[in-house]
N, C-alpha and C positions, 0 to 999 in steps of 0.2 A: 870698679875697682880694679878688677883683674885686667881689663882692657887698657887702663891707664899704666898699670905697671909693664904690660906688654909693649905699648907704645914707647914707653921710656927705655927698656931695654933693647928692643929690636924693632925700629919703625918699619923697615922693609917687610918683616913678618907680619906685622900689624895690618899695614895697608894690604898685602895679599890676602890675609884672612878676611878683612872686612869686604874687600872686593868679591871674594867667592860667596861670602854670606848674602850680600846684595843681589848678585847674579842668581843665587839658589831662590831667593825670595820672589825675583822677577819672573823666573821660569815657572814656580810654583803658581803665581798669580796668573800666568798666561795659560797654563794647563787647566787651572780652575775654571776660567771664563770658557775655555773650549768645552769643558765638561758641562758646563751650565747651558750651552747654546746647542749642544748636540741633540737633546730631545726634541727641541723645536725643529731643528733643522730635519731631524729624522721624519717627523710627522709631515712636514711641508713636502719633502720628496716622496713619501708614501701615498699621500691624499692629493698631492697636486701634480707633481712632475711624472710620477708612474703612470696614472690614469691618461695623461696627455700622451706620453710616449706610446702606450698600448693603443691610444685611439689612432695615432699617426701609423703605427704597424698595421692596425685592423683596417686602415683604409684601403690596404692593398690586397684585402681578402674579400670573398664572398661569404657572409656568415649571417644565418638567422637567429642566432642566440640559443639555439638547441643543438644542432650538429656541429661537428668540428669545422673550423674555418678552413676554406682552401684558398690557396694563393691565385690570384687573378692579374697581379702586376697593376697597370694603370687603367684597367678596363673600367673601374668605378668612375674615375675621373673622366673618362672619355666619353661615358654614357651621360654623365652630368652636363658636360659641355654641349653635347649634341641635344640635350633636352629641350624641346621647343619653348618652355618656359624659362630657360636660363637667363636670356637677355632681360626678360621682363622682371626677373628677380633681381638682377644686378641694376636695372634702372630704378626700381622701387627702393631698394636699400640705398642707393646713391642719393636719391631724392630726401629720404629720410634721414641720413647722415649729414648732408648738407644744411637741410632745414633744422634738424636738431641741435647740431653743433652752433649754428648761427643764433638760435633762441638761447641756448645754454650760456653762451658767451656775451652776446650784446646786452640782452635785457637785464640779467644780474649785474653787469657792470654798470648799466645806467642806474639801477637801483641803489648800488653801493655809492656812486657818486652824489646821488641825491640825497641818500642818508647822512653821508658826511658833510653835505652842504647846508644841512639843518643846524641851527644852534645846539651845542652841547648842553644835554640834561635830560630830564624825564621824557619830553616829547621825542627826542631823537632815539632814545632806548626803546620807547613804546612802538614806534615805527619799525625799528629793527627786529623787535621781537615779533610783530605782526608778520613781517616777511619770513621769519624763520619757522614759527609755529606750523604752517602747513606741511613742512618737511617731515613730521612725524606721522603724517597720515599714511597708512599702508598703500602700496600701489594698486592692489586690487579694488580698495574702497574708493581710490580716486578714479579708476577706470570706470567703475560702476556709477559714480556721480556724473562723469561725462557722458556715460551712455544714456543716462536719464535726461541731461541737459539737451542733448542732440537728437533725442526721440521726436520723429517727425509729428507725432500724435499728441504727446503729452509734455514735450521738452519746453522749456523756457526760451530757448534760442528761436525756434520755429514760431512760438507764440509771439515772441517780440517782432519777428519779421512780418507776421500777419497784422499786427497793430499798425506798421508803417506801410502796410500794402504792398509788401514784397512776396514773390512766391515762396511756398514752403520747399525747403531743401531736404532731400533724402540722403542725409549725411553718410550714412553707412551701407546704404543700398544702392547708391550709384557709383559707377565706375570712374566717375569724373570727380567725385568728391570725397570717396572713401579714404584715399591716401592722406588728404589734406585734414580729414577729420582725426586721423591718428595724431598728425602733428598739433592739432588743436588741444589735446589733452595737456593740462597743467597751465593754460593761459592764465595770466601773462607772463608766464615762465620765468618769474623772478625768484620763487622759492625753492632754489636749487642749492646744493653745497656750494656751488661756483660762487654764489653771493657772499657767503661767508669767506671764501678764498679770496675774492676781489677786495673785500671790505678790509681783511687783515693786511692784504698787499698795499692798499691805499693808506691805511693808517700807518704802515711803517715807513712811508716816504717823510723823510726828515723836513722839520719845520723850517731849518736854514734853506732848503731847496724851495720851499713855498714862498718864503719870504723874498728870496732873490729873484723869483718869477714874477712876483708883484712888482718889485722895483724895476724890472725889464718890461713892464706892461703886458706880461704874458698872463692873462687871466681868462675865466670863462672856457668856452670850447677849445680856444686855442692852447690853453694849458693842459686840458684834457688830452689832446692830440700829441703835443710836443714833449709832456712832461710825465704825465700820469701813465699812458699806455706804454711807452718804452721802459718805464721803470718797473711795471709789473708784467713785462713780457714772459718771465719764467712762469708766473701764475697762469697767464693765457695759455702757454704751451702746455702745461699740465691739464688744464681744463679740457683743451680741445683733443688731446690724445684720450684721456678718461672718457670723455663724453662720446667721442666716436666709437671706441670700443664697446662702451655700455650700450649704444644704440643698435650695434651690429648684433650683440649677444641677446639683447632684450626683445623677444617677440611676443610676449605675454600680452600686450594690449591688442595686437592683431589676433592672436589665437582666441581670445576672449570675445572680441567684437565683431570681427569679419571671418574668422577662419581663412584668412588668404584670399576671400572673395571681395565683391562680387566677381565671378570668373576668377581671374588671378591678378586683379586690380591691385591688391595689397599683399601678394604672395612675395616672401623674402627668403634668402637661403636659410636663415635660422629656423624658420617654420618649416620649410621643406626637409630640413635635416631631421626635425623632431617627427614629421609625419613618416618619412621613410624608415626611420630606426624603430619607432615605437608604435606606428599603426600598420605599417607593411612589414615589419620584421626584416627590414633589409639593413641591419647594423653596419655591415661593411660599407654600403652605399652611403648611409648617413655619416659614418666617420669620415668617409672622402669628403663630403661636403664641409664637415667641421675642420678637416685639415685645410681645405681651400680657403676657408674663411680666416683660419690662424694665419696662413701665409700673407693673405691679403691684408689682414690688420697689421701685420708686423711690417710689411713693406711701407703702408700709408703712415703708420707711426713713425718709422725712420725718416720719411720725407718731411713730416710736420716737424720732427725734432731738429732736423736739418735746416729748414727755412724759418723757423720761429725760434732761432738760437738768441738767447738773451745777450744784450750788449754787456760788456765788462768794462 
């Protein structure tokens, strides 16, 4: 009532007052949002960025975790690059990244295409759930399962090879097969998060696009290559980057199964970093390896994001 009387008496004053009121409400909302996000931002900075920055700074020091660190410049990096096993580690992690990214992209994508090719209904949902359920198995349990499967004495894989009169393979004990054995963990490599990502991406392709492809005679493998893959390139880009970073960071299978052996056949930078920092108490040297991995992953990720850029 008061606003109506004000607008009738002086429209200019009313418009100015209403404008100020709305601007104040907008500012209050903006400050409230900032206030709500500050605690989360502070925790991320404290527990994610601060340790990373400290690690980068510590990579230029000699530190055993007990005495005060002493600045040594690039000496840790120089020592690591001159280490006789440096190139062995780079070769091993390159094989694991290439093989791991391949299996993380190709097989889940094929699985997602096969699931969507099934008639919609209970059977399709059942197959989907069967592919997803193994994802809840803890990694340590999965590693233990494969350690038993590939055991040359009691494992099912070598037992099957014996039935068809093939030689027994020393999966984790031979330098020729140890790295391959690490890659075999999770076979047939469908039960990954990437399966759900690809499935959601393929389901997001419009029905009008599918109908148009049928009219043009673009079906089967041709449709997959020319329509499905280009339209989910953003999902593929995401999976490649996340899978690559995860493989570089995850040395748990190697630590539990081979400890980098036999010899250095499965030694990777992540495991070397762990050994140097927590077994040899050379924390500065370990942080230098971690910094090297960070820079390497950053460069490779930027290259992948550049060359797998989704079409618009």
